[in-house]
Structures are given as C-alpha cells and as structure tokens.
One Martini backbone bead per residue (centre of mass of N, CA, C, O) as a GRO file, in nm:
protein
  102
    1MET     BB    1 -10.593 -19.103  -5.218
    2PHE     BB    2 -10.256 -19.206  -5.307
    3ALA     BB    3  -9.898 -19.124  -5.353
    4ILE     BB    4  -9.570 -19.253  -5.416
    5VAL     BB    5  -9.287 -19.056  -5.492
    6GLU     BB    6  -9.004 -18.991  -5.698
    7PHE     BB    7  -8.796 -18.691  -5.639
    8ARG     BB    8  -8.479 -18.629  -5.663
    9GLY     BB    9  -8.418 -18.886  -5.448
   10GLU     BB   10  -8.705 -18.849  -5.315
   11GLN     BB   11  -8.980 -18.918  -5.099
   12TYR     BB   12  -9.339 -18.872  -5.161
   13ARG     BB   13  -9.655 -18.789  -5.027
   14ILE     BB   14  -9.966 -18.780  -5.218
   15ASP     BB   15 -10.261 -18.637  -5.191
   16GLU     BB   16 -10.564 -18.548  -5.334
   17ASP     BB   17 -10.598 -18.282  -5.125
   18ALA     BB   18 -10.344 -18.157  -5.209
   19LYS     BB   19 -10.193 -17.836  -5.278
   20GLN     BB   20  -9.903 -17.870  -5.146
   21LEU     BB   21  -9.538 -17.902  -5.198
   22ARG     BB   22  -9.235 -17.970  -5.020
   23VAL     BB   23  -8.917 -17.941  -5.159
   24ALA     BB   24  -8.626 -17.962  -5.262
   25TYR     BB   25  -8.407 -17.769  -5.396
   26PHE     BB   26  -8.429 -17.657  -5.744
   27ASP     BB   27  -8.257 -17.572  -6.007
   28GLY     BB   28  -8.404 -17.408  -6.299
   29ALA     BB   29  -8.674 -17.328  -6.169
   30LYS     BB   30  -8.952 -17.152  -6.242
   31ASP     BB   31  -9.213 -16.975  -6.212
   32GLY     BB   32  -9.468 -17.190  -6.359
   33ASP     BB   33  -9.352 -17.448  -6.390
   34SER     BB   34  -9.371 -17.776  -6.501
   35VAL     BB   35  -9.434 -18.085  -6.311
   36LYS     BB   36  -9.361 -18.435  -6.348
   37PHE     BB   37  -9.442 -18.745  -6.201
   38ASP     BB   38  -9.295 -19.044  -6.304
   39LYS     BB   39  -9.211 -19.193  -6.029
   40VAL     BB   40  -9.410 -19.453  -5.917
   41LEU     BB   41  -9.426 -19.661  -5.633
   42LEU     BB   42  -9.727 -19.592  -5.514
   43ALA     BB   43 -10.083 -19.678  -5.546
   44ALA     BB   44 -10.398 -19.552  -5.411
   45GLY     BB   45 -10.722 -19.600  -5.410
   46SER     BB   46 -11.056 -19.550  -5.313
   47ASP     BB   47 -11.112 -19.880  -5.312
   48GLY     BB   48 -10.821 -20.002  -5.174
   49LYS     BB   49 -10.624 -20.031  -5.392
   50VAL     BB   50 -10.287 -20.156  -5.431
   51ALA     BB   51 -10.006 -20.034  -5.630
   52VAL     BB   52  -9.707 -20.127  -5.736
   53GLY     BB   53  -9.615 -19.910  -5.961
   54GLY     BB   54  -9.835 -19.741  -6.044
   55LYS     BB   55 -10.073 -19.535  -6.180
   56ALA     BB   56  -9.995 -19.178  -6.209
   57ASN     BB   57 -10.120 -18.839  -6.245
   58ILE     BB   58  -9.883 -18.581  -6.172
   59VAL     BB   59  -9.921 -18.225  -6.155
   60ALA     BB   60  -9.701 -17.940  -6.126
   61THR     BB   61  -9.626 -17.614  -5.994
   62VAL     BB   62  -9.422 -17.354  -5.948
   63ALA     BB   63  -9.436 -17.121  -5.675
   64GLY     BB   64  -9.144 -17.132  -5.521
   65HIS     BB   65  -8.877 -16.991  -5.334
   66ASP     BB   66  -8.711 -17.072  -5.018
   67ARG     BB   67  -8.642 -17.030  -4.666
   68ASP     BB   68  -8.566 -17.153  -4.383
   69SER     BB   69  -8.510 -17.178  -4.076
   70LYS     BB   70  -8.280 -17.151  -3.840
   71ILE     BB   71  -8.017 -17.372  -3.740
   72ILE     BB   72  -7.869 -17.470  -3.442
   73VAL     BB   73  -7.528 -17.580  -3.388
   74PHE     BB   74  -7.417 -17.746  -3.088
   75LYS     BB   75  -7.092 -17.803  -2.948
   76LYS     BB   76  -6.972 -18.020  -2.671
   77LYS     BB   77  -6.698 -18.066  -2.434
   78ARG     BB   78  -6.649 -18.164  -2.139
   79ARG     BB   79  -6.365 -18.043  -1.977
   80LYS     BB   80  -6.221 -17.911  -2.271
   81ARG     BB   81  -6.293 -17.626  -2.388
   82TYR     BB   82  -6.535 -17.709  -2.603
   83ARG     BB   83  -6.688 -17.484  -2.845
   84THR     BB   84  -6.950 -17.479  -3.101
   85THR     BB   85  -7.111 -17.268  -3.355
   86ASN     BB   86  -7.373 -17.335  -3.588
   87GLY     BB   87  -7.541 -17.266  -3.899
   88HIS     BB   88  -7.859 -17.338  -4.084
   89ILE     BB   89  -8.003 -17.293  -4.420
   90GLN     BB   90  -8.273 -17.414  -4.597
   91ASN     BB   91  -8.371 -17.488  -4.910
   92PHE     BB   92  -8.687 -17.448  -5.099
   93THR     BB   93  -8.970 -17.588  -5.281
   94THR     BB   94  -9.285 -17.492  -5.411
   95LEU     BB   95  -9.573 -17.691  -5.492
   96ASN     BB   96  -9.852 -17.703  -5.708
   97ILE     BB   97 -10.125 -17.900  -5.731
   98SER     BB   98 -10.314 -17.961  -6.031
   99SER     BB   99 -10.299 -18.287  -6.078
  100PHE     BB  100 -10.493 -18.592  -5.976
  101SER     BB  101 -10.446 -18.942  -6.073
  102VAL     BB  102 -10.524 -19.315  -6.039
   0.00000   0.00000   0.00000
C-alpha cells in the first residue's frame, strides 16, 4: 500500500512501512506537533486497486528540523577570467509517520 499526497505545494510518496518522511522546512511547527495529510492525489491498496484522489488517513508528528549538507555552486566562463563560487544549505523538517491507512 502507498499513497501520493500533496503537502505544502510538493508531492510525496508515502509507503505503509515508512517510518520517517523528510519534507521541505516549514516554520511554525514545533517538535511533537501533529500533521494530517489532507490532499491525497492517489491511493493504492494492498489488493492492487488504485484510486485517483482516493481516501487515505495519514497522520504524522514533527520529529525535528535540521539542515542538509552544503552544496557548492561553481560557475566559470573559460577564457573570460570569470569564476564565482557560492554555497547553499537547505533546511528540512523530519516527520514521523504515526498512522497510515488506505
């Protein structure tokens, strides 16, 4: 069983045996807060039936916020004496899946 849900403008696939889900950072959520995935785009049951926009009850709790590893962005134009280096660190939120039913 799995479900594809839309959460804060992004789509995520959640399997029934998934324990954690890593989503884009959202502010205002504290550790232990409950999150319900309301917008289910596709739900597939264990019997093989697939329902577009099906019913799924998925509840998760916020496990914490963290930062990803740094990504180096290097730009260069050859023979023009142009080089620039930038870095980026992305924030993310980890959710613990507490209940999953399709």
